[in-house]
C-alpha positions as CSV (number, residue, x, y, z in Angstrom):
1,M,-8.9,-25.4,-6.5
2,I,-5.6,-24.0,-5.1
3,K,-5.0,-22.0,-8.3
4,D,-8.1,-19.9,-7.6
5,Y,-6.5,-18.5,-4.5
6,Y,-3.2,-17.5,-6.0
7,R,-4.1,-13.8,-6.4
8,E,-5.6,-13.6,-2.9
9,S,-2.5,-15.1,-1.4
10,E,-0.2,-12.7,-3.2
11,L,-2.3,-9.8,-1.9
12,L,-2.1,-11.1,1.6
13,K,1.6,-11.6,1.4
14,A,2.0,-8.0,0.3
15,L,0.0,-6.9,3.3
16,A,1.8,-9.2,5.8
17,H,4.6,-6.7,6.4
18,P,3.8,-4.3,9.3
19,V,5.2,-1.3,7.4
20,R,3.2,-2.0,4.3
21,L,0.1,-2.6,6.3
22,R,0.6,0.8,8.1
23,M,1.2,2.5,4.7
24,V,-1.9,1.0,3.3
25,E,-4.0,2.1,6.3
26,G,-2.7,5.6,5.9
27,L,-3.2,5.6,2.1
28,I,-6.8,4.5,2.5
29,K,-7.5,7.6,4.5
30,N,-5.4,10.1,2.5
31,E,-3.6,10.1,-0.8
32,C,-0.1,11.2,-0.3
33,N,3.5,11.3,-1.7
34,V,6.7,9.5,-0.7
35,N,8.1,12.4,1.3
36,R,5.0,12.6,3.5
37,I,5.1,8.8,4.1
38,V,8.8,9.1,5.0
39,E,7.9,11.9,7.4
40,K,5.0,10.0,9.0
41,L,6.8,6.7,9.4
42,G,10.3,7.9,10.0
43,L,11.9,5.5,7.6
44,P,14.4,6.1,4.8
45,Q,13.0,7.1,1.4
46,S,14.5,4.1,-0.2
47,T,12.7,1.7,2.2
48,I,9.4,3.4,1.6
49,S,10.0,3.3,-2.2
50,Q,10.7,-0.5,-2.0
51,H,7.5,-1.1,-0.1
52,L,5.5,1.1,-2.5
53,S,6.9,-0.9,-5.4
54,I,5.6,-4.2,-3.9
55,L,2.2,-2.6,-3.2
56,R,2.0,-1.2,-6.8
57,N,3.0,-4.6,-8.3
58,R,0.2,-6.3,-6.4
59,G,-2.4,-3.8,-7.6
60,I,-3.0,-2.4,-4.1
61,V,-1.9,1.2,-4.8
62,K,-1.7,3.4,-7.8
63,A,0.6,6.3,-8.5
64,R,-0.5,9.6,-9.9
65,K,2.0,12.3,-11.0
66,E,1.4,15.8,-9.6
67,G,4.2,18.0,-11.0
68,L,7.4,16.6,-9.6
69,K,5.6,14.6,-6.9
70,T,4.1,11.1,-7.2
71,C,1.0,10.6,-5.1
72,Y,-0.2,7.2,-4.1
73,K,-3.6,5.9,-3.1
74,V,-5.2,2.5,-2.4
75,V,-7.3,1.4,-5.3
76,N,-8.1,-2.3,-4.4
77,P,-11.5,-2.5,-2.8
78,K,-10.7,-5.9,-1.2
79,V,-7.7,-4.4,0.5
80,I,-9.8,-1.5,1.8
81,E,-12.4,-3.9,3.2
82,L,-9.7,-6.1,4.8
83,V,-7.9,-3.2,6.5
84,K,-11.1,-1.7,7.8
85,A,-12.1,-5.1,9.2
86,L,-8.7,-5.3,11.0
87,D,-9.3,-1.8,12.5
88,K,-12.5,-2.9,14.3
């Protein structure tokens, strides 16, 4: 049934952007904050925040407060498996 694949298709749509895919790849390896992601990818903070918002809304990453910083990490095991498979 098509309805059964709705969540998976939303997950894949979130990963379909090259910047988000690169962010997820990095966040699987290391939890980090927005400033570090900005530094690594060389994109504006607002762009990174928009992408992180999409990833959070899809349940791919979770945020954790560390003082004034917000740290992100990938928490979805399906996404971890998928990205590792793409890396092979």
